[in-house]
N, C-alpha and C positions, 0 to 999 in steps of 0.2 A: 484221114477219113472225111469224106464230104457227105453231108446229109442235106437233101432238099427239104426245105421248110415252107409251109404255108405262111403267109404273112397277114397280120391284122394291121390296122392303121390306127395310131394313136389320135387323140384329140388334135394334135398339131399337124397330123398328115404324115408323119414319119412311120415307115413300116417296122413293125416288130414281129418276131417269130410268134406264131400262135402257140398257145400253151401245150396243146396236145402234141404238136411236133417237137417242142423243146424238151419233152420227156426223153427223147433219144439222144440228146446232147450230153456231153461230159460237163463236169463243172467248169472246166477251163474254156470249152466252147461257149457256154452260157455267158461267162464273164467277158469274152472277147466280144460277143453279140451285144451285151449290155453297154460295153464301152463304145462300140461303134455307133450305137443309137444315141448315146450321150454326146459323142463327138459331132454328130449331125445337129443335134440340138443347140450345142454351143455355137456352132458355126452360123446358125440361122439367127442367133442373138448377137452376131457381130464380133465373136471371138476369134482369135487367131490361135490355132493350135501349134504349140511349140514342141510338144512331145507326148508320147504315150507311154505308159509303164516306165516312167523315168526313175532310175535307181540312183540313190545316194548312199553314203555311209550311214545315214540316219534312217533310211527307209525308202519306200517307193511311193510315187505319186501316180495315180491311174492316168489322169490327163492334166498336163501342164498348159495352161492357156494364158493369153494376154488379150487385154482390150484397153486401148489407150495406154495410160501409164500404170495399169493395174497387172500385177502377176498374181495369178489364180491357180491354186491347186485344186483339182476337182476329183473328189472321191465318188465313185460309182458303186451303189448297192443295189442288188436285185434280190428280192425275196417274194414270198407268196403273195404278200399284201405290201401296200405302200407304208402302212404303220410299221410292219415288221422291218422294212428296209430302213425307215427313218431311225428306228431304235437299236440297230445292230452295230453302230460305230462305237467301238469300246474307247476308254480312256487312253489305254496304251496305243491304239491306232491314231488317236487324235494326237498324241505326243509325237509319234513318229512322222506323221504327215507335217505338222507344224514345224518340227526341226528340220525336215528334208527341205521344206519350202524356204525357211529362212536360210539355210545353207546355200541354196541355189541363188537366192536374192543377194547373198553377200558375195557370191562369185561374179555376179553381174553389175556391181557397183551402182552408178547412178541411173541405170535404165529405167528403173521402176520407182514410183513414189508410194504405191499402196500394195499391200500384200494380204491375201485373205484365202480362206479355204471355203469352197462351195461343195455342194453335194447333189448328185442326181440319184433319185430313188426311182426304181421300176418295180412294178409287180408282175405277176406271172401272166396277166391277160394283156399287157402292153401299155398300161398307164404309166405315166411318170410325173415326177414332181421335181422342180429345180429349187433348190434351197441356197440362197445366197448368204454368205457369212454363217455357215452352218454352226461354227463354234469359234471362240475367241483364241487366236494363236498366242496371245500374250501370256495365257495361263500355262503354256507348255514349253516355250522356247528355252532350250538350254545352251544352245551355242551363241 
């Protein structure tokens, strides 16, 4: 199902679907839209996108990116407000993301020196916030 959407422009100039048109999108479509916006933001910051919705036996990573020798798992959260988006990452999700990232890092040997989890938060009107080192992965790693 294809839905035409009106576009807002965020502070950085990236287009985001307007809130009124997003009401007609399913949760899955809203997630894909948010991840696409986050991908554009990461590329503008100099990141190489290695994969989207990367699945491992430990969990899924929304966006796997790299910049220099850093391997970065990026979690994308969209809610009505930026504060709601910032606060909705559960401890269980953090554990899954951290373990998935370290599993992927162990599979790729010496390619990377640093590993971290960043977060992109989006609200319903198109504003976003990029949070580097959203949480410490050392607190969650099992593998």
